[in-house]
Each structure stands twice: as structure tokens, then as C-alpha cells.
N, C-alpha and C positions, 0 to 999 in steps of 0.2 A: 224518693229516687227509685226510676224503673229497670229494675234488674233484667226484665226479657228482651232488652235493646242489643242488638250485635254492633253494634256501634265500639263498645266498649265504653273507659272511663280514661279520662287525662289524668297525670300527676297532679295536675293543680282543683281536678275536681275531689279527688280524693282526699287532698288535703281538705280543701271546704269541709265534703262529706264528714272527715273525721273533727272536724272541728280548730283544723290547725290555724296559725295566723295567716290572713288573707295574704295572696301571691301577686304580683303583679306578674304583666304580661311578658317584660321582660326576665323575672326572677323564673317563670316558667318555660320561658326557652332556654336560659342558661341551665337547669336542673334536666332538660331535654338533652342537652349539649353532655353532660359530665358525665366524670368515669363512676367508675360503680364506689370506690371509696368517697367520693364527693356527694353522691343522691346518698346514700348509708348513713354519711355527716349530718346530712340534713334534714334526713328523717328524726334521725336523735337528736338534733337538738331544737327540732319542732316538739317533739314528744317529751322531752323531759321538761320543760319549760325551767329551764335553767339547771334543772338539775342532773343527773344521769340515768340514764334511758339503759336497759340491757334486753337483748334479745333473749326468750328461752329458748335453749337448745333442743328441747323436746319438739315448740312447735318450727324450729329451724330444719330438724330433719323432715317433718309431718310436708315440707314442700320444698322440699331437699331437689325434685325434678324441675321445678318451677324456677327457683332459684340459680338451678345450675345454669338454665338456660340463657337466666339473665345474665349473667355473671360474665356468661361466654360471648352472648352480644352485644354487651358493653364494652369488652374487648375485642373492637376491630379488625385485628387482627389472625386471631383465635385465642384459643387457651390453649394452657395444659395441665393435667389432671392435678399436681402437686401445687402449682401457682391459684388453682381451683379453690383448695384445702387450705392453704395460707389466704384467700379472700375470705374464705366461708367462717375461718378462724378468728383476724385482723375484724371485717366486716360486722361480722353475727356473733360473736362470743364462742361459735358451734367448732370445736376441737373432734372433728370427726375422722376415723378410720379411714385407709385405703381401702378397707373390705367393707368400706359403706358408701365411699364415693365413686369407684368405680365402677361396680358393677348397675350402679344410676347411670352413667354413662355409657353406658353398654346399653344399657336398656331404651335411653332414647335415641343412639345409633338404629337401632333394631328398627326402634318405631318412623324411622327416616326423619327425625328432626335434628341429628348432629349429623355432621361429616367429620371422618375423622385419616389426619395425615400424617402414618408414618414417618417418624425421623427416626433419627439414627436411633438414640436411646429411651426416646420417649414418646409419645403422640401429643397432635396437638388437634384440637375441638373446635369446630365451627358451626355456627348455623347453617343446615342444608335445608331446611324449609322455612323461608322467611314468614309467610303466610301462616299455616300451619302453626310456628311458632306462638305468632303475634296472638291466634285466636286463642291458644293454650292458655297464653301468660294473662289475656284479658277475662278469660271466663274465669278463671283462679283467682284472679283482683276481684271479681264482684261476687264471688262467694262469701272472700273474706270481708269485705265491707258487707253485704247482706246479715253475716253473725257478727260485724261487726256492730252495726245497726241495732239488731237485735240486743244487744249488751247496753249499748247505752240507754235504748228506749226501758229496759228491764230496770235499769237506778232510779227511775222516777217512783218506781214499786217496791224496792227493798227499804 
């Protein structure tokens, strides 16, 4: 796979690259339209092969900015900080403190990727720059796939 393209990679291509079950066009379309809960559950099922798959909390922390962007983008109306922390705990087994999550949200706002709507007792976050957010997530995805490909290729040598 060519990691230098700017076209990015689809969820269906990712599944194929990672050796997951082949998907039909209908399955790929439904995954694109799913909620964060549905998407993560689908990935867990495919990776577990019927067993149990758990995300590593340290790896989730390393990708936290991009995961926050994805969770906010999948929540069409925007997302609140507490809701994002709940999603991280429920979907990714990552129980992160407000002191970890809120500064990252602030940094993403400062970068111009998030828009913050001040409500009475909370803030609601939404994607401010869709194109930059998409490019960032695609680039992160390509890097993760490249690393995974190195891991997979090295298994033959171990």
C-alpha cells in the first residue's frame, strides 16, 4: 500500500489491510453512517475473532487528540466534555481524568480544529475546520497502518 498518497484510506481499505473479514459495499456504507458506539463495537468484534478485545489505555492516550476529533465528528450535534470522557471509557476502556481530556480539547480549539459553544453550565464542542480535521485523521490513520504493517511483516521473521 502506498502511504504517500493524499487520498487517505477508507474504513473498508483499513479492514482489508489489517486482514479483517471482507466487507460488502453495504457493510462499508453502514459503517460510514454509524455512531461511535457502533463503529467501535464492529472493530472490536472483527479484531477479537469471537474472543475479547481491549484497547490499551496508553495507546488511547497517545492518540487522544485524534480520537476526540473522531468522537466529536461522529456526534453530529457536537459533544460535551463529560460525554466524551464517558465515550472514551465505554468504547475504548480509557478512564481519563478531566485534567487529561479538557486541556487536549482546549489545544484542539487553539489549533482551529474545534469550535466551542459556551452553554449555561457546560461547553459543547464541534468541528470547526472539517477539511483540516479530515486530513489530520487520515494522516494519523496512515501512520498507524504503516506501523501495523511493519509489525505484521516482522511476525514472519520472529
